N, C-alpha and C positions, 0 to 999 in steps of 0.2 A: 112873779118871776119864774116860777116853776112851769107855768103855761108857756112862757116865751121860750124857755129851754127846750120843752117838748116840741114846739113848733119848729125850732131850728134843727133839732136832731132828726125830725121827720124828713128833712131835705136830703139827708145822707144815709138813711136807714137801708137803702138799696145796696150800699157798699157791703153790708154784712151778709148779703145773699150771694155775692160773687164767688166763683170757685177759687179765685186768687186769695180771697180772705179766708175761705174755709180751709184751704191748704196751709196758709200761713198760721192759722189758729191751731191746726193739728200739729204743725211743727213746733210751735211755741209750747204747747202742753207736753209734747214729747221731751223737749229740752228742759223744761221747768215744770214737772208734774205736781209740785207742792206749792201751796200758797206762800208767796214771798212775805206777806205780813205776819202770818202765823209763825214762820221760821224765826222771826226776830225774837220771839219769846220761847223758842225751842219747842213749839207745838207742831206736830207733824199732821198736816191736813191736806187732803187732795185738793188741787185747784180745779175749779169748774169754769172759771171765766178768764178770758184773755182780755186784759185791760190795756188801754192806751195810757201810758205814763203821762204824757203831755196831751191835753185835749187837742184833737185834730180839727174839729169844727168844719169838717168837710174837705180839708186839704188832703188829697189822695196820697201825696208823697209822704206825709206824716202818718196817714192812716195805714199804709202798707209798709212802713219802716219797721223792720224786725227789732231795731234798737229801741223803739218806742213802745215795746210790749212788755208786759209782766203778767204772770199767772197769779190769780187770786181765788180764794174760796168765795162763794156767793155772799156769805156774811160780811166779809171785809170789803168786797166790791160795793155792796149795797149800803154799807154804813160808813166805815172809815174813809174810803176813797171818795164817796159823795160829799162828806163833810170837808175833806181837803179841797175839793173843787169849789166849795163855797167859801174857802179861805179860813176854815177852822183848823187850828193846830190839833193834831191827834196824838195823844200820849197814851202809851200802854206801859206795863211794868214787866221787867225782865224777871227771870227766875231768882235773881239776887234781890229783888224788891225795889231796885232803882228804876226811876222813870226813863222811858225811851220814847223819843219823838219819832213818829212814823212819817216817812216821806221826805 
């Protein structure tokens, strides 16, 4: 399955090189410079990745929609967000010790 996803994503990797995306990415990180998932647990971490909330699968309208973007740290993008896209519920714990579902 991972190979299929990689093959599909290769079809739209060129979108990430467009100046329109690079400008949108810069605007997103300026508006939301901290990782959205880290902030849930009151952890202040700089965001490095601009993530599509809803998978765009090559749909340019969804790809370039500023409302479909969130800023994440590399750790959360590569772990929690990937798990969520596979249908796994991601739970973390707040400073009060209570579980919080992400996403």
